[in-house]
C-alpha positions in Angstrom: -109.5 30.0 99.8 -108.5 32.5 97.1 -105.0 32.7 98.6 -104.6 28.9 98.4 -105.6 28.8 94.8 -103.2 31.6 94.0 -100.4 29.9 95.9 -101.0 26.5 94.3 -101.4 27.9 90.8 -98.1 29.8 91.2 -96.5 26.7 92.6 -97.7 24.5 89.7 -96.4 27.0 87.1 -92.8 26.7 88.4 -92.8 23.1 89.4 -91.8 21.7 86.0 -88.2 21.3 87.3 -89.0 18.9 90.1 -88.0 15.6 88.4 -84.4 16.8 87.9 -83.9 18.3 91.4 -82.8 16.6 94.6 -84.8 16.9 97.8 -83.0 20.0 99.1 -83.5 21.8 95.7 -87.2 20.8 95.8 -87.5 22.2 99.3 -85.7 25.4 98.3 -87.9 25.8 95.2 -91.1 25.2 97.1 -90.1 27.7 99.8 -89.0 30.4 97.3 -92.2 30.0 95.1 -94.5 30.2 98.1 -92.9 33.2 99.8 -92.3 35.3 96.7 -95.6 34.4 94.8 -98.0 34.9 97.7 -96.0 35.9 100.7 -96.5 32.6 102.7 -93.5 31.1 104.3 -93.7 27.4 104.5 -92.0 25.2 107.0 -89.7 22.5 105.5 -92.1 19.6 106.1 -94.9 21.4 104.3 -92.6 22.4 101.4 -91.7 18.7 100.9 -95.5 17.8 101.1 -96.2 20.3 98.3 -93.5 18.8 96.2 -94.8 15.3 96.8 -98.3 16.5 96.0 -97.2 17.8 92.7 -95.5 14.5 91.8 -98.6 12.6 92.9 -100.8 14.9 90.7 -98.4 14.4 87.8 -98.8 10.6 88.1 -102.5 10.5 88.9 -103.9 13.6 87.1 -105.2 16.9 88.6 -107.0 15.4 91.6 -107.9 17.7 94.5 -105.4 17.5 97.4 -105.3 19.1 100.8 -102.0 19.9 102.4 -102.0 20.8 106.1 -99.1 22.7 107.5 -98.3 21.2 110.9 -95.3 23.4 111.8 -94.2 27.0 111.8 -91.1 28.0 109.9 -89.7 29.4 113.1 -89.1 25.9 114.3 -86.5 25.4 111.5 -85.0 28.8 111.0 -81.5 27.6 109.8 -83.0 25.2 107.3 -85.5 27.8 106.0 -82.8 30.5 105.7 -80.4 28.1 103.9 -83.2 27.0 101.5 -83.9 30.7 100.7 -80.2 31.3 100.0 -79.8 33.5 103.1 -76.8 33.3 105.4 -76.9 33.4 109.2 -73.6 35.0 110.2 -73.8 34.4 114.0 -76.3 31.5 114.0 -78.1 33.1 116.9 -81.8 32.5 117.1 -82.5 36.2 117.3 -80.5 37.0 114.2 -82.2 34.1 112.3 -85.7 35.2 113.3 -84.9 38.8 112.4 -83.8 37.6 108.9 -87.0 35.6 108.5 -89.1 38.6 109.7 -87.5 40.8 107.0 -89.4 38.8 104.4 -92.7 40.2 105.7 -94.3 36.8 105.0 -97.2 35.1 106.8 -97.7 33.6 109.2 -96.0 36.1 111.4 -93.7 35.2 114.2 -95.6 34.7 117.4 -95.1 37.5 119.8 -94.4 35.2 122.7 -91.7 33.4 120.7 -90.1 36.7 119.8 -90.1 37.7 123.5 -88.5 34.5 124.5 -85.8 34.7 121.8 -85.1 38.4 122.7 -84.9 37.6 126.4 -81.6 37.5 128.3 -83.1 35.0 130.7 -81.6 31.5 130.3 -84.1 29.0 129.0 -82.4 26.3 131.2 -84.0 26.1 134.6 -83.4 23.3 137.1 -86.6 22.5 139.0 -87.0 20.3 142.1 -88.0 16.8 141.1 -91.7 17.1 142.0 -94.8 17.2 139.9 -96.1 20.3 141.7 -93.0 22.3 141.0 -93.0 21.4 137.3 -96.7 22.2 137.0 -96.2 25.5 138.8 -93.4 26.5 136.5 -95.4 25.6 133.4 -98.4 27.7 134.6 -96.0 30.6 135.1 -95.0 30.5 131.4 -98.6 30.6 130.2 
């Protein structure tokens, strides 16, 4: 809970610029504030939610709000890197994930996702058109 209060206090102290920024600038600002103030890397949807929450609080007063992150930043690596002002030279998933991991932010990249990205095995598999083959394949991934 303390981390949340620290994050939101830091966020609020920088958020004075929101009315004059466009959506991408808001996203960038939210991501930068959160990662550099408390070391938490937001996904783009949650960053937008934080910007909207601040605007809501500006209009309604300092009412308590709860923001639930529903995605991991690894789902949107190119957008997150762009918002942080970082460049992906090759655009490869492995390079983008490595760049994000260099931030040492939380939440950390899931080990299984890192393994899949690092793997040389093609993620495209053609299965026979039967429920049992699909279910069998899914079980093999778990």
